[in-house]
C-alpha positions in Angstrom: 57.3 94.4 112.1 57.1 92.4 108.9 58.7 89.0 108.5 61.5 90.3 106.2 62.4 93.1 108.6 62.4 90.6 111.5 64.7 88.2 109.7 67.0 91.1 108.7 67.2 92.3 112.3 68.2 88.8 113.5 70.8 88.2 110.9 72.2 91.8 111.3 72.4 91.5 115.1 74.4 88.2 114.8 76.9 89.6 112.3 77.2 92.9 114.2 78.1 91.0 117.3 81.1 89.6 115.5 82.6 92.8 114.1 83.9 96.1 115.5 83.4 98.5 112.5 80.4 99.0 110.3 81.2 98.2 106.6 80.4 100.9 104.1 81.4 98.9 101.0 79.9 95.6 100.0 81.5 93.1 97.6 79.7 90.1 95.9 82.4 87.8 94.5 81.3 85.5 91.7 82.5 82.2 90.2 86.2 81.8 90.5 86.7 85.3 91.8 86.4 84.8 95.6 90.2 84.9 96.1 89.9 88.7 96.5 88.5 88.1 100.0 91.8 86.6 101.0 93.4 90.0 100.7 91.1 91.5 103.3 93.0 92.3 106.5 92.0 91.7 110.1 89.3 89.6 108.5 86.3 88.1 110.4 85.0 85.1 108.5 81.4 83.9 109.1 80.1 80.8 107.3 76.7 81.3 105.8 75.2 78.4 107.7 75.9 80.1 111.0 74.0 83.3 110.1 70.3 83.3 110.9 68.1 83.0 107.8 71.0 82.9 105.4 70.9 80.3 102.5 73.9 78.1 101.8 75.9 78.3 98.6 75.9 75.0 96.7 78.0 75.9 93.6 81.5 74.9 92.9 83.9 77.9 93.1 81.8 79.6 95.8 83.4 79.4 99.3 80.2 80.2 101.2 81.1 82.8 103.8 81.1 86.4 104.7 84.5 88.1 105.1 84.5 91.4 106.9 87.6 93.5 107.5 89.9 96.2 105.9 90.8 96.5 102.3 92.9 99.6 101.4 91.9 101.1 104.7 88.2 100.7 103.9 85.9 98.5 106.0 84.3 96.1 103.6 82.0 93.1 103.8 82.5 90.5 101.1 80.3 87.6 100.0 82.8 84.9 99.1 80.2 83.0 97.0 76.6 84.0 96.3 73.2 82.4 96.0 71.4 81.8 92.7 67.8 81.4 91.7 68.6 78.1 89.9 69.7 76.5 93.2 66.1 76.5 94.2 66.1 79.6 96.4 63.4 82.2 96.0 64.4 85.6 94.7 63.9 87.0 98.2 66.3 84.4 99.6 68.9 85.1 96.8 68.9 88.8 97.7 68.6 88.6 101.5 72.3 89.2 102.0 72.1 92.5 100.2 69.3 93.5 102.6 71.5 92.6 105.5 74.4 94.5 104.1 72.3 97.6 104.0 71.2 97.1 107.6 74.9 96.8 108.6 75.7 100.2 107.0 76.7 99.4 103.4 76.3 102.4 101.0 78.1 101.1 97.9 78.0 97.6 96.4 80.4 96.1 93.9 78.8 93.1 92.2 80.9 90.7 90.2 80.1 87.7 88.1 81.4 85.3 85.4 79.5 85.6 82.2 79.3 84.7 78.5 80.2 87.4 76.0 77.6 87.9 73.2 79.2 91.1 71.8 81.5 89.8 69.0 84.1 92.5 69.9 84.6 90.8 73.3 87.2 88.1 74.1 87.4 85.5 76.9 89.2 87.1 79.8 87.8 90.6 79.2 86.3 92.6 82.1 83.0 94.3 81.3 81.6 97.2 83.3 77.8 96.8 83.5 76.0 99.9 82.1 72.5 98.4 82.3 70.8 95.0 82.5 68.0 93.0 80.9 66.0 91.0 83.5 65.2 87.8 81.5 64.5 85.7 84.6 60.7 86.1 84.5 60.9 87.0 88.2 61.6 90.0 90.4 62.8 90.0 94.0 60.4 92.9 94.8 57.3 90.9 94.1 55.1 90.6 97.2 54.5 92.9 100.1 56.7 96.0 100.0 58.4 97.1 103.2 58.3 100.9 102.9 61.1 101.2 105.5 63.4 99.6 102.9 62.3 101.4 99.7 59.4 102.5 97.5 56.8 100.1 96.0 57.8 101.1 92.5 61.6 101.9 92.6 63.2 103.7 89.7 65.7 101.6 87.7 67.0 104.2 85.3 70.3 104.4 87.2 70.4 100.9 88.7 74.2 101.0 88.0 75.5 104.2 89.4 77.0 106.5 86.7 79.6 108.0 89.0 80.9 104.6 90.0 80.9 103.5 86.4 83.1 106.6 85.5 85.3 105.9 88.5 85.8 102.3 87.3 86.7 103.4 83.8 89.2 105.9 85.0 90.7 103.4 87.4 91.1 100.8 84.8 92.8 103.2 82.5 95.2 104.3 85.2 96.1 100.6 85.7 96.4 99.8 82.0 93.6 97.3 82.2 91.3 97.2 79.1 87.6 97.1 80.1 84.6 96.8 78.0 81.1 98.3 78.7 77.8 96.8 78.0 74.4 95.4 78.9 74.2 92.3 81.1 71.3 89.9 80.3 70.3 88.0 83.4 68.8 84.5 83.0 67.8 81.9 85.5 70.0 79.0 84.4 71.2 76.4 85.2 71.3 75.3 81.6 73.4 77.4 79.2 71.6 79.1 76.4 70.8 77.6 73.0 72.1 79.3 69.8 68.6 80.7 69.1 68.2 82.1 72.6 71.6 83.8 72.4 70.8 85.3 69.0 67.5 86.7 70.6 69.3 88.2 73.6 71.9 89.9 71.3 69.1 91.3 69.1 67.4 92.9 72.0 70.5 94.6 73.3 72.5 92.1 75.4 76.3 92.2 75.4 76.8 89.5 78.0 74.7 86.8 79.6 74.8 85.3 83.1 72.8 83.7 85.9 73.2 86.2 88.7 73.7 90.0 89.5 70.3 91.3 88.3 68.3 90.4 91.4 71.0 91.8 93.7 71.2 95.0 91.7 67.4 95.4 91.8 67.3 95.0 95.6 70.3 97.3 96.1 68.6 100.0 94.0 65.4 99.5 96.0 67.3 100.4 99.1 69.3 103.3 97.5 72.6 101.5 97.6 74.9 102.6 94.8 75.9 99.8 92.5 78.9 99.0 90.3 78.7 95.8 88.3 81.8 94.1 86.8 81.6 90.9 84.7 84.4 88.6 83.8 83.8 87.3 80.2 84.8 83.6 80.5 83.5 82.4 77.1 82.0 83.6 73.9 78.3 83.0 73.7 77.8 83.7 70.0 74.8 81.9 68.7 76.1 81.4 65.2 79.4 79.9 66.4 78.5 78.3 69.8 80.9 75.7 71.2 80.0 73.2 74.0 80.7 74.7 77.4 81.2 73.4 80.9 81.3 75.1 84.4 85.0 73.9 84.7 85.9 76.0 81.6 84.2 79.0 83.1 86.2 78.6 86.4 89.4 78.1 84.5 89.1 81.4 82.5 87.9 83.2 85.6 91.0 82.0 87.4 93.3 83.2 84.7 91.6 86.6 84.8 91.9 86.9 88.6 95.1 89.1 88.8 93.7 92.0 86.8 90.3 91.6 88.3 91.6 91.7 91.8 93.9 94.6 91.0 91.0 96.7 89.5 88.5 96.1 92.3 91.1 96.8 95.1 92.1 100.1 93.4 88.4 101.1 93.0 87.8 100.3 96.7 90.7 102.5 97.6 89.1 105.5 95.9 85.6 105.1 97.4 
């Protein structure tokens, strides 16, 4: 057994010993969006630091725990806070929780994030359904020895974001009267925000939004045949020609304002899975 499989087995065994039902749906809750986990019923909360081989979240706005329980009669496992490459973790460490989710039984993953909007038609507070991504990190979580038990050496990424889930999210948003955008998410490493020239470049090559997460998790989920839905909360406008100074506090503030419709949308999507 390879080291990755061994670590997965130990983490999975620990989490499974704390819960009764296997989760089929995974949630990764980004900056300022972790409050959704408070709506999970009969919840078991497991701090990351108590799980074998889990990293620890160091970012403000990330609670740093797994929450497992019932949401709209579905058993879910939610990451209340995630890990980022810029925190100094490897890509393999950043995506390790997704590996463990698969081992626990997760078949569908909803990944959320806070992002900067590069499409001039977007506005702060918009929700964007991710149709595709640009991996601009210069890294890939699948580099290194491949565990064939988890997925193929060269996984297809043409449907990294599951079309059926994208359609379900569009229909659900429409039924709730929530306007959603669609677009391409450009994943960067951070932690610095982009310069005007960098933002112009990303927009020219097809990016509609930019952020520091999600892409590694989507790649690993696809590697293991987990269906993925990505939802971004546009917290600021990252338009190179009109770029204003930005702080993490501003990102959190807009994410907090957007929470009600974000939570409503995700909960209704979960109810239909």
